[in-house]
KEKE-3310 file (N, C-alpha, C; in steps of 0.2 Angstrom, whole numbers, plus 5000, padded with zeros to 4 digits):
npx = (5005:5002:5009:5010:5023:5026:5021:5023:5017:5008:4995:4989:4992:4986:4972:4976:4976:4963:4956:4959:4953:4939:4939:4940:4931:4919:4921:4923:4909:4901:4906:4900:4888:4885:4890:4881:4868:4871:4870:4857:4852:4857:4849:4838:4836:4836:4822:4816:4816:4812:4799:4795:4795:4787:4776:4773:4771:4760:4752:4749:4745:4733:4730:4727:4717:4707:4706:4701:4689:4680:4681:4675:4662:4642:4640:4654:4655:4644:4647:4659:4660:4667:4675:4670:4672:4686:4691:4687:4696:4709:4709:4707:4719:4729:4723:4728:4744:4744:4741:4752:4764:4762:4762:4776:4784:4781:4788:4800:4803:4799:4810:4820:4819:4821:4834:4838:4835:4842:4854:4854:4855:4867:4874:4870:4872:4885:4886:4883:4892:4902:4898:4897:4910:4914:4906:4911:4924:4924:4918:4929:4938:4935:4940:4952:4967:4970:4973:4985:4997:4999:4992:4979:4984:4984:4968:4967:4973:4966:4955:4957:4959:4947:4937:4937:4936:4924:4917:4915:4902:4896:4902:4897:4885:4884:4889:4879:4869:4875:4876:4863:4847:4840:4850:4855:4849:4845:4834:4828:4839:4844:4837:4844:4855:4873:4881:4876:4877:4892:4895:4891:4901:4912:4912:4913:4925:4933:4928:4933:4949:4948:4946:4958:4966:4963:4967:4982:4982:4980:4990:5001:4998:4997:5006:5003:4991:4990:4997:4988:4978:4966:4958:4954:4950:4937:4932:4927:4914:4914:4925:4924:4917:4923:4938:4933:4929:4942:4948:4956:4966:4965:4970:4986:4998:5003:5003:4999:4988:4990:4980:4964:4950:4939:4923)
npy = (4994:5012:5026:5041:5046:5041:5048:5059:5071:5085:5088:5077:5069:5073:5070:5058:5056:5060:5052:5040:5044:5045:5031:5024:5031:5027:5011:5013:5017:5006:4997:5003:5000:4988:4982:4989:4983:4970:4973:4974:4962:4955:4961:4959:4943:4942:4949:4939:4927:4932:4934:4923:4915:4921:4919:4906:4904:4912:4903:4892:4899:4900:4888:4880:4890:4885:4872:4874:4880:4872:4861:4866:4866:4863:4850:4841:4846:4842:4830:4826:4832:4844:4857:4872:4884:4883:4880:4894:4901:4897:4898:4912:4917:4911:4917:4933:4929:4927:4940:4947:4941:4946:4958:4959:4954:4962:4976:4971:4969:4983:4989:4983:4988:5000:5000:4994:5006:5015:5011:5008:5023:5028:5021:5028:5040:5040:5036:5049:5057:5053:5057:5070:5073:5069:5077:5088:5089:5085:5098:5107:5101:5105:5114:5109:5112:5122:5119:5112:5096:5093:5096:5088:5077:5077:5076:5063:5056:5060:5054:5043:5042:5047:5036:5028:5034:5038:5026:5026:5028:5016:5007:5010:5005:4991:4990:4993:4985:4972:4972:4975:4974:4966:4954:4954:4952:4938:4933:4933:4931:4917:4912:4917:4911:4905:4907:4920:4930:4930:4933:4947:4951:4948:4957:4969:4967:4969:4982:4988:4988:4993:5006:5007:5007:5020:5029:5027:5030:5043:5049:5044:5054:5066:5077:5084:5085:5096:5106:5108:5114:5124:5117:5104:5108:5113:5101:5097:5091:5078:5069:5076:5067:5057:5061:5068:5056:5050:5059:5068:5082:5096:5109:5103:5108:5125:5127:5132:5129:5141:5138:5142:5137:5124:5123)
npz = (4998:4996:5003:5010:5011:4999:4990:4979:4974:4981:4983:4979:4991:4998:4994:4996:5011:5015:5009:5017:5028:5026:5022:5034:5041:5039:5041:5055:5059:5054:5061:5075:5072:5072:5084:5090:5086:5092:5106:5107:5105:5115:5125:5122:5122:5138:5140:5134:5140:5153:5150:5145:5157:5165:5160:5159:5174:5175:5167:5176:5187:5181:5178:5190:5196:5187:5191:5203:5203:5196:5206:5215:5209:5211:5209:5211:5226:5231:5229:5235:5248:5248:5256:5256:5259:5261:5249:5242:5248:5245:5231:5231:5236:5226:5213:5220:5219:5207:5201:5210:5203:5190:5191:5197:5187:5176:5181:5180:5167:5162:5169:5162:5149:5150:5152:5139:5132:5136:5133:5120:5116:5122:5110:5098:5104:5101:5088:5082:5086:5079:5067:5067:5067:5056:5046:5050:5044:5031:5028:5029:5022:5010:5003:5000:4995:5001:5013:5024:5025:5036:5045:5040:5043:5056:5060:5055:5064:5075:5072:5074:5087:5091:5088:5099:5109:5108:5114:5125:5133:5130:5136:5150:5148:5147:5161:5167:5165:5169:5182:5185:5194:5187:5184:5195:5204:5217:5215:5203:5195:5194:5181:5171:5158:5160:5153:5145:5153:5153:5142:5143:5154:5146:5137:5143:5148:5137:5133:5142:5139:5127:5132:5137:5127:5119:5129:5127:5115:5115:5123:5114:5104:5111:5109:5098:5097:5107:5099:5088:5095:5095:5086:5091:5103:5099:5093:5105:5108:5104:5112:5126:5135:5137:5141:5152:5161:5163:5169:5162:5158:5147:5137:5138:5136:5131:5119:5101:5085:5074:5063:5055:5066:5064:5056)
capx = (4998:5006:5010:5011:5029:5029:5018:5027:5013:5005:4988:4989:4996:4980:4967:4976:4974:4956:4951:4959:4950:4934:4938:4942:4926:4915:4922:4919:4901:4899:4907:4896:4881:4883:4890:4872:4863:4872:4869:4849:4852:4860:4846:4832:4836:4834:4817:4813:4818:4807:4792:4794:4794:4779:4768:4773:4769:4753:4747:4750:4740:4726:4727:4726:4711:4701:4703:4698:4682:4680:4682:4670:4655:4638:4642:4658:4653:4637:4649:4665:4660:4672:4675:4668:4675:4693:4691:4686:4702:4714:4707:4709:4726:4730:4722:4733:4749:4744:4743:4759:4768:4760:4766:4783:4786:4779:4793:4805:4803:4799:4816:4825:4816:4824:4841:4839:4834:4849:4862:4854:4854:4874:4875:4867:4876:4893:4888:4881:4898:4907:4895:4898:4917:4914:4903:4916:4932:4921:4918:4936:4941:4931:4947:4959:4972:4973:4974:4993:4996:4999:4983:4976:4987:4980:4962:4966:4976:4962:4950:4959:4958:4938:4935:4939:4933:4916:4913:4915:4896:4892:4904:4896:4879:4885:4890:4874:4864:4876:4875:4856:4842:4836:4854:4861:4844:4843:4825:4827:4846:4846:4833:4848:4862:4880:4884:4875:4881:4899:4895:4893:4906:4918:4912:4915:4932:4936:4929:4940:4956:4948:4946:4967:4969:4961:4972:4987:4983:4979:4997:5004:4996:4996:5009:5000:4983:4993:4999:4981:4973:4961:4954:4955:4944:4933:4930:4926:4908:4918:4929:4925:4915:4930:4942:4930:4929:4947:4950:4961:4964:4969:4977:4992:5003:5001:5006:4993:4991:4986:4975:4957:4947:4934:4916)
capy = (5000:5018:5027:5049:5049:5038:5053:5067:5078:5086:5088:5069:5068:5078:5068:5049:5056:5061:5046:5036:5047:5042:5024:5022:5032:5022:5004:5014:5017:4999:4992:5002:4997:4979:4981:4991:4976:4965:4974:4972:4955:4952:4962:4955:4936:4943:4951:4935:4924:4933:4933:4916:4913:4924:4915:4900:4904:4914:4897:4886:4900:4898:4881:4880:4893:4883:4866:4875:4882:4865:4856:4870:4866:4860:4842:4840:4848:4837:4821:4825:4837:4849:4864:4877:4890:4882:4882:4900:4905:4895:4903:4920:4917:4909:4925:4937:4928:4928:4947:4946:4939:4951:4964:4959:4954:4970:4979:4968:4969:4990:4992:4979:4991:5006:5000:4997:5012:5020:5007:5013:5030:5027:5019:5033:5048:5039:5038:5056:5062:5052:5061:5076:5075:5066:5083:5095:5087:5085:5104:5108:5098:5107:5119:5105:5115:5129:5115:5108:5090:5091:5098:5082:5072:5077:5074:5056:5053:5061:5051:5034:5041:5048:5029:5024:5040:5039:5021:5024:5028:5009:5003:5010:5004:4985:4988:4996:4981:4967:4973:4979:4972:4959:4949:4954:4951:4932:4929:4932:4930:4910:4910:4919:4906:4905:4909:4926:4934:4927:4938:4953:4953:4950:4964:4975:4968:4972:4989:4991:4987:4997:5013:5009:5010:5026:5035:5026:5035:5052:5050:5046:5061:5071:5083:5085:5087:5102:5109:5109:5115:5126:5112:5101:5111:5113:5095:5096:5087:5071:5067:5076:5062:5051:5065:5066:5048:5046:5063:5070:5088:5098:5107:5103:5115:5132:5128:5130:5130:5146:5140:5145:5130:5120:5125)
capz = (5000:4996:5010:5009:5006:4992:4984:4977:4973:4989:4984:4978:4998:5005:4995:4999:5017:5013:5007:5022:5033:5023:5024:5041:5046:5036:5045:5062:5060:5052:5070:5080:5071:5071:5091:5094:5087:5096:5111:5106:5103:5122:5132:5121:5128:5145:5142:5131:5145:5158:5147:5145:5165:5168:5154:5164:5179:5175:5166:5180:5191:5177:5177:5197:5197:5183:5193:5209:5200:5195:5211:5220:5208:5215:5207:5216:5230:5234:5231:5239:5254:5249:5260:5252:5261:5260:5240:5241:5250:5242:5225:5232:5236:5218:5211:5224:5217:5199:5202:5211:5197:5183:5192:5196:5181:5172:5183:5178:5161:5161:5170:5156:5145:5151:5150:5133:5127:5140:5131:5113:5115:5120:5105:5094:5103:5099:5080:5081:5088:5072:5061:5068:5065:5048:5043:5049:5040:5024:5027:5032:5014:5002:5000:5001:4989:5006:5018:5027:5025:5045:5046:5037:5047:5064:5058:5053:5070:5080:5070:5079:5094:5093:5087:5103:5115:5108:5115:5134:5137:5130:5142:5155:5147:5148:5166:5169:5163:5172:5187:5186:5198:5185:5182:5201:5210:5217:5215:5196:5192:5193:5177:5165:5159:5165:5144:5143:5159:5154:5137:5145:5156:5141:5131:5148:5149:5130:5132:5146:5136:5120:5135:5137:5119:5118:5133:5124:5106:5117:5125:5106:5098:5115:5107:5090:5099:5109:5094:5085:5101:5091:5082:5095:5106:5092:5091:5112:5109:5104:5117:5132:5139:5140:5145:5159:5163:5164:5172:5159:5156:5140:5133:5142:5135:5127:5111:5097:5080:5071:5057:5060:5067:5058:5056)
cpx = (5005:5006:5011:5019:5032:5024:5022:5024:5008:4998:4986:4990:4989:4974:4968:4974:4967:4952:4953:4955:4941:4934:4934:4935:4919:4915:4919:4912:4898:4899:4904:4888:4878:4884:4882:4867:4863:4869:4861:4848:4853:4853:4839:4831:4835:4827:4815:4813:4813:4800:4789:4792:4788:4773:4767:4768:4761:4748:4747:4744:4734:4724:4724:4717:4705:4698:4700:4690:4678:4676:4674:4662:4650:4640:4648:4657:4649:4642:4654:4666:4664:4671:4677:4672:4683:4694:4693:4693:4707:4712:4709:4717:4731:4729:4729:4741:4750:4744:4749:4764:4768:4763:4772:4787:4787:4786:4797:4807:4802:4806:4823:4823:4819:4832:4842:4840:4841:4856:4861:4855:4863:4877:4876:4870:4883:4893:4888:4886:4900:4903:4897:4905:4919:4912:4908:4923:4928:4920:4923:4939:4938:4936:4951:4965:4975:4976:4984:4991:4997:4994:4979:4977:4985:4974:4963:4968:4970:4955:4951:4957:4949:4936:4933:4935:4926:4912:4911:4909:4892:4895:4900:4889:4879:4887:4884:4868:4866:4874:4868:4851:4839:4842:4857:4854:4844:4837:4826:4835:4846:4841:4838:4856:4868:4882:4883:4877:4890:4901:4895:4898:4913:4917:4915:4921:4935:4935:4935:4947:4953:4949:4954:4968:4968:4966:4980:4988:4982:4986:5001:5003:4997:5000:5006:4994:4984:4993:4994:4979:4967:4956:4952:4950:4939:4928:4927:4920:4909:4920:4929:4921:4923:4936:4939:4931:4935:4951:4956:4961:4968:4964:4982:5000:4999:5003:4999:4992:4986:4981:4967:4953:4941:4927:4911)
cpy = (5005:5022:5036:5050:5045:5042:5058:5073:5078:5085:5080:5065:5067:5073:5059:5050:5057:5056:5039:5038:5043:5034:5021:5025:5028:5015:5007:5014:5012:4995:4995:5000:4991:4978:4982:4986:4971:4965:4971:4965:4952:4954:4960:4947:4937:4943:4945:4929:4927:4933:4927:4911:4915:4921:4910:4899:4908:4907:4891:4891:4898:4892:4880:4883:4888:4874:4866:4878:4876:4859:4858:4870:4863:4853:4839:4842:4845:4829:4821:4827:4840:4855:4867:4884:4891:4881:4889:4903:4902:4897:4911:4922:4914:4916:4930:4934:4928:4936:4948:4946:4943:4956:4966:4960:4960:4974:4977:4971:4977:4992:4990:4984:4998:5006:4998:5003:5016:5017:5010:5018:5032:5025:5025:5039:5045:5041:5045:5060:5061:5053:5067:5078:5074:5073:5089:5095:5087:5094:5107:5107:5099:5113:5116:5108:5120:5124:5111:5102:5089:5092:5092:5076:5071:5076:5066:5054:5054:5055:5045:5035:5042:5040:5027:5028:5040:5033:5020:5025:5021:5004:5003:5007:4996:4983:4991:4989:4974:4968:4976:4972:4965:4953:4950:4950:4942:4927:4928:4931:4920:4909:4914:4914:4911:4908:4919:4931:4933:4933:4945:4954:4952:4955:4968:4975:4971:4978:4992:4993:4992:5005:5013:5009:5016:5031:5034:5031:5043:5052:5050:5052:5066:5079:5088:5086:5095:5108:5113:5110:5119:5121:5106:5102:5111:5107:5091:5089:5081:5068:5068:5073:5058:5056:5065:5061:5048:5052:5066:5077:5090:5106:5106:5104:5121:5133:5127:5131:5137:5146:5141:5138:5131:5123:5120)
cpz = (5000:5003:5005:5008:5001:4987:4983:4976:4977:4988:4982:4986:5001:5002:4995:5006:5019:5013:5013:5027:5033:5024:5030:5044:5044:5039:5051:5063:5057:5058:5073:5079:5073:5081:5095:5092:5091:5103:5113:5109:5112:5126:5129:5122:5134:5145:5137:5137:5152:5155:5146:5153:5166:5165:5158:5170:5180:5172:5171:5187:5189:5179:5186:5198:5195:5188:5200:5207:5199:5201:5215:5216:5212:5213:5212:5223:5235:5235:5234:5247:5255:5253:5256:5252:5261:5253:5239:5243:5247:5233:5225:5232:5229:5214:5212:5219:5210:5198:5203:5205:5192:5186:5195:5190:5175:5172:5181:5172:5160:5162:5164:5150:5143:5150:5145:5130:5131:5135:5124:5112:5116:5114:5100:5095:5101:5091:5080:5081:5083:5067:5061:5068:5059:5045:5043:5046:5034:5024:5026:5022:5008:4998:5002:4997:4996:5012:5020:5027:5032:5049:5044:5042:5054:5064:5057:5060:5074:5079:5074:5086:5097:5090:5093:5110:5115:5111:5124:5137:5137:5134:5150:5154:5149:5156:5169:5170:5167:5179:5190:5190:5193:5186:5190:5206:5211:5216:5207:5193:5189:5183:5170:5164:5161:5155:5146:5147:5157:5147:5140:5149:5153:5138:5138:5148:5142:5130:5137:5143:5130:5124:5135:5132:5117:5123:5130:5117:5111:5120:5119:5100:5104:5112:5101:5092:5102:5103:5089:5091:5099:5088:5088:5100:5104:5093:5101:5114:5110:5109:5124:5137:5141:5144:5151:5163:5164:5167:5167:5157:5149:5141:5140:5142:5132:5120:5106:5091:5077:5065:5061:5061:5064:5062:5058)
residu = (MET:ALA:THR:PRO:GLU:ASP:LEU:ASP:ASP:GLN:LEU:GLU:GLN:LYS:LYS:TRP:LEU:VAL:ASN:ARG:PHE:GLU:ALA:TYR:MET:GLU:ASN:MET:LEU:LYS:GLU:LEU:SER:ASN:VAL:ARG:GLU:LEU:PHE:LYS:VAL:ARG:VAL:SER:ARG:ILE:GLU:VAL:GLU:LEU:GLN:GLN:LEU:ARG:ASP:LYS:ILE:LEU:ALA:ALA:VAL:ALA:PHE:ILE:ALA:THR:ALA:LEU:LEU:GLY:ILE:SER:SER:ALA:ALA:PHE:TYR:ASP:GLN:LEU:GLY:VAL:ASN:TYR:GLN:LEU:ILE:VAL:LEU:ILE:LEU:LEU:VAL:ASP:ILE:LEU:LEU:GLY:LEU:ILE:VAL:PHE:ILE:VAL:PHE:PHE:LEU:LEU:ILE:ARG:SER:LEU:ASN:SER:ILE:ILE:GLN:SER:GLY:ASP:MET:ALA:PHE:VAL:SER:ALA:MET:ASP:ARG:LEU:ASN:PHE:LEU:ASN:GLY:GLY:PHE:THR:THR:LEU:THR:GLU:GLU:ILE:GLN:GLU:LEU:GLU:ILE:GLU:ARG:LEU:GLN:PHE:PHE:LEU:HIS:TYR:GLN:LYS:PHE:ALA:GLY:VAL:ALA:VAL:ARG:VAL:GLU:GLN:ILE:ASP:ALA:TYR:ASP:ILE:LEU:LEU:SER:SER:PHE:VAL:LEU:LYS:ASN:LYS:VAL:THR:SER:PHE:MET:PHE:THR:TYR:THR:LEU:LYS:SER:GLU:LEU:LYS:GLY:ALA:ILE:ASN:LEU:GLY:THR:GLU:LEU:MET:LYS:SER:GLY:ILE:GLU:LEU:PHE:MET:LEU:TYR:GLU:GLU:GLU:PHE:ASN:ARG:TYR:GLU:ILE:ASP:PHE:LEU:THR:LEU:ASN:TYR:ILE:HIS:ARG:SER:PHE:LEU:GLU:SER:PHE:LYS:ILE:THR:PHE:PRO:THR:SER:GLN:VAL:THR:ASN:SER:GLY:ALA:PRO:ILE:GLN)
# end
């Protein structure tokens, strides 16, 4: 693969950098979309298992109620001498149990849906931030002849960092899901397979490693980010949550670029 150093013409070098930026951006957005769908599938599995368990319990409650009504009918009452008051009491307890089960599972599923929405918003936010970067870069490169190659390289390096930085809220979403009442509570956690919990823990571990690579990228390009401080600060919307999460302060020096910030 050709590198900028192999290209003699500056305009061709700039076009090469722009093409790399666009290709990398497309891959990042596709990856985010795939991870978003995987998150939905994982959480949906929990919701399906909750619904199945709820339906089984309610079916048993309905069966018992039907049997009690049959036993308390006039024919059985006369033939077997069934204690009618006892039958009514058991029937009331059965109906009450059904109502409690319905309410509990309704609250659990609603809580789960809230987690789904929160997690999905984290992915939407990440994609929105990358689109913000993509839109700003597209506007900037409309006058590509006027841009310095070094500034284009800054955006290419920043893009690598941004691809990690925007994922910080997704790690929180997985962590919230794993520590949620649905998965952590002893009453409900027994119904979920070890595989599902293992998948969630694996996603969190991978996310943690990803965040470490984000810190490493920031340190690697820190000098360049300081040199193009105006651009970096203009893109604050993209990386603000990441820097706040890891208590990273910026700027780390007073060196700034003289170019105009992106619009």
